BALOBA-1460 file (C-alpha; in Angstrom, 3 decimals):
// residues 102
<rec num="1" residu="m" x="-7.357" y="-0.464" z="7.684"/>
<rec num="2" residu="f" x="-7.186" y="0.233" z="4.000"/>
<rec num="3" residu="a" x="-10.021" y="-2.068" z="3.159"/>
<rec num="4" residu="t" x="-12.352" y="-0.347" z="5.291"/>
<rec num="5" residu="a" x="-11.766" y="2.984" z="4.327"/>
<rec num="6" residu="s" x="-12.281" y="1.671" z="0.487"/>
<rec num="7" residu="r" x="-15.427" y="0.182" z="1.771"/>
<rec num="8" residu="l" x="-16.901" y="3.002" z="3.354"/>
<rec num="9" residu="f" x="-15.519" y="5.018" z="0.463"/>
<rec num="10" residu="l" x="-17.685" y="2.450" z="-2.472"/>
<rec num="11" residu="a" x="-21.019" y="2.710" z="0.927"/>
<rec num="12" residu="l" x="-20.880" y="6.906" z="0.152"/>
<rec num="13" residu="i" x="-20.691" y="6.188" z="-3.643"/>
<rec num="14" residu="k" x="-23.791" y="3.751" z="-3.246"/>
<rec num="15" residu="h" x="-26.115" y="6.002" z="-1.490"/>
<rec num="16" residu="d" x="-24.828" y="8.989" z="-2.966"/>
<rec num="17" residu="p" x="-23.957" y="8.300" z="-6.734"/>
<rec num="18" residu="t" x="-22.477" y="11.821" z="-7.599"/>
<rec num="19" residu="a" x="-20.108" y="11.199" z="-4.614"/>
<rec num="20" residu="r" x="-20.866" y="14.958" z="-3.193"/>
<rec num="21" residu="a" x="-19.351" y="14.052" z="0.187"/>
<rec num="22" residu="l" x="-16.458" y="12.628" z="-1.293"/>
<rec num="23" residu="v" x="-16.120" y="15.840" z="-3.507"/>
<rec num="24" residu="v" x="-16.499" y="18.104" z="-1.361"/>
<rec num="25" residu="a" x="-13.351" y="16.125" z="0.855"/>
<rec num="26" residu="m" x="-10.883" y="16.230" z="-2.203"/>
<rec num="27" residu="p" x="-9.176" y="19.729" z="-2.232"/>
<rec num="28" residu="e" x="-8.132" y="19.230" z="1.476"/>
<rec num="29" residu="v" x="-6.129" y="15.767" z="0.568"/>
<rec num="30" residu="f" x="-5.339" y="16.874" z="-3.363"/>
<rec num="31" residu="p" x="-5.200" y="20.874" z="-3.050"/>
<rec num="32" residu="w" x="-4.710" y="20.820" z="-7.276"/>
<rec num="33" residu="v" x="-7.857" y="19.266" z="-8.155"/>
<rec num="34" residu="r" x="-8.881" y="23.121" z="-7.832"/>
<rec num="35" residu="h" x="-7.412" y="23.050" z="-11.317"/>
<rec num="36" residu="l" x="-9.706" y="20.281" z="-12.507"/>
<rec num="37" residu="s" x="-13.401" y="21.265" z="-13.896"/>
<rec num="38" residu="p" x="-16.373" y="19.617" z="-11.723"/>
<rec num="39" residu="d" x="-16.840" y="16.764" z="-14.340"/>
<rec num="40" residu="e" x="-13.283" y="15.904" z="-13.814"/>
<rec num="41" residu="l" x="-12.855" y="16.298" z="-10.167"/>
<rec num="42" residu="r" x="-16.077" y="13.745" z="-10.219"/>
<rec num="43" residu="a" x="-14.206" y="11.184" z="-12.361"/>
<rec num="44" residu="f" x="-10.699" y="11.570" z="-10.596"/>
<rec num="45" residu="t" x="-13.051" y="10.542" z="-7.565"/>
<rec num="46" residu="l" x="-14.330" y="7.794" z="-8.807"/>
<rec num="47" residu="e" x="-11.731" y="6.570" z="-10.533"/>
<rec num="48" residu="l" x="-9.716" y="7.110" z="-7.363"/>
<rec num="49" residu="v" x="-12.465" y="4.922" z="-5.323"/>
<rec num="50" residu="d" x="-12.276" y="2.145" z="-7.970"/>
<rec num="51" residu="a" x="-8.084" y="1.845" z="-7.629"/>
<rec num="52" residu="l" x="-8.812" y="1.839" z="-3.720"/>
<rec num="53" residu="s" x="-11.462" y="-0.834" z="-3.786"/>
<rec num="54" residu="d" x="-8.918" y="-2.708" z="-6.053"/>
<rec num="55" residu="a" x="-6.032" y="-2.032" z="-3.696"/>
<rec num="56" residu="a" x="-8.165" y="-2.995" z="-0.979"/>
<rec num="57" residu="e" x="-9.540" y="-6.304" z="-2.463"/>
<rec num="58" residu="l" x="-5.854" y="-7.251" z="-4.427"/>
<rec num="59" residu="d" x="-3.443" y="-6.123" z="-2.337"/>
<rec num="60" residu="v" x="-2.209" y="-4.469" z="-5.224"/>
<rec num="61" residu="d" x="-1.981" y="-0.102" z="-5.056"/>
<rec num="62" residu="v" x="-0.161" y="0.610" z="-8.125"/>
<rec num="63" residu="a" x="-2.893" y="1.518" z="-9.669"/>
<rec num="64" residu="t" x="-4.757" y="3.905" z="-7.184"/>
<rec num="65" residu="q" x="-0.752" y="5.598" z="-7.566"/>
<rec num="66" residu="e" x="-0.892" y="5.512" z="-11.401"/>
<rec num="67" residu="v" x="-4.725" y="7.343" z="-11.177"/>
<rec num="68" residu="i" x="-3.105" y="10.080" z="-8.734"/>
<rec num="69" residu="a" x="-0.276" y="10.528" z="-10.295"/>
<rec num="70" residu="a" x="-2.218" y="10.944" z="-13.922"/>
<rec num="71" residu="w" x="-4.788" y="13.247" z="-12.557"/>
<rec num="72" residu="r" x="-2.091" y="15.680" z="-11.324"/>
<rec num="73" residu="a" x="0.124" y="15.807" z="-14.227"/>
<rec num="74" residu="t" x="-3.942" y="16.498" z="-15.902"/>
<rec num="75" residu="a" x="-4.234" y="19.425" z="-13.572"/>
<rec num="76" residu="r" x="-0.400" y="20.758" z="-13.572"/>
<rec num="77" residu="i" x="-0.775" y="21.278" z="-17.382"/>
<rec num="78" residu="k" x="-4.465" y="22.733" z="-16.410"/>
<rec num="79" residu="a" x="-2.661" y="25.147" z="-13.990"/>
<rec num="80" residu="d" x="-0.529" y="27.089" z="-16.117"/>
<rec num="81" residu="p" x="-2.816" y="28.457" z="-18.613"/>
<rec num="82" residu="a" x="0.359" y="28.364" z="-21.463"/>
<rec num="83" residu="h" x="1.010" y="25.164" z="-20.883"/>
<rec num="84" residu="y" x="-2.667" y="24.107" z="-21.353"/>
<rec num="85" residu="a" x="-3.252" y="25.799" z="-24.344"/>
<rec num="86" residu="e" x="-0.147" y="23.950" z="-26.137"/>
<rec num="87" residu="a" x="-1.337" y="20.759" z="-24.989"/>
<rec num="88" residu="r" x="-4.947" y="21.592" z="-26.795"/>
<rec num="89" residu="k" x="-2.938" y="21.907" z="-30.364"/>
<rec num="90" residu="p" x="-3.740" y="19.574" z="-32.655"/>
<rec num="91" residu="t" x="-0.076" y="17.515" z="-33.507"/>
<rec num="92" residu="s" x="1.185" y="14.929" z="-35.839"/>
<rec num="93" residu="g" x="4.451" y="12.572" z="-36.670"/>
<rec num="94" residu="d" x="6.593" y="10.368" z="-33.908"/>
<rec num="95" residu="f" x="7.943" y="12.870" z="-31.059"/>
<rec num="96" residu="g" x="10.672" y="9.600" z="-30.179"/>
<rec num="97" residu="p" x="10.386" y="8.381" z="-26.780"/>
<rec num="98" residu="v" x="8.772" y="10.054" z="-23.829"/>
<rec num="99" residu="q" x="10.682" y="11.483" z="-20.771"/>
<rec num="100" residu="v" x="8.894" y="10.308" z="-17.449"/>
<rec num="101" residu="s" x="9.768" y="13.076" z="-14.700"/>
<rec num="102" residu="a" x="8.657" y="12.261" z="-10.970"/>
């Protein structure tokens, strides 16, 4: 079934290179995409479809989870204007190990 869904998404994108149908549906599945720009939403949609295709064909869904987590983190930062402004400031130096939170 996973492979069928992935093939459906790929077929939609082949017939609609802008992925309008999928882009329109994304907020119902991922409400946080409202914090992404239109270009970011399209990029997320296409990246997700590629990851789903790989997951279906290779039976490995780690990439799919990583794509969703990465774009969700982007949306989370952009949802808070203060954090987004801070994230856009230039940095220098080594800040040590990164703490990953769920």
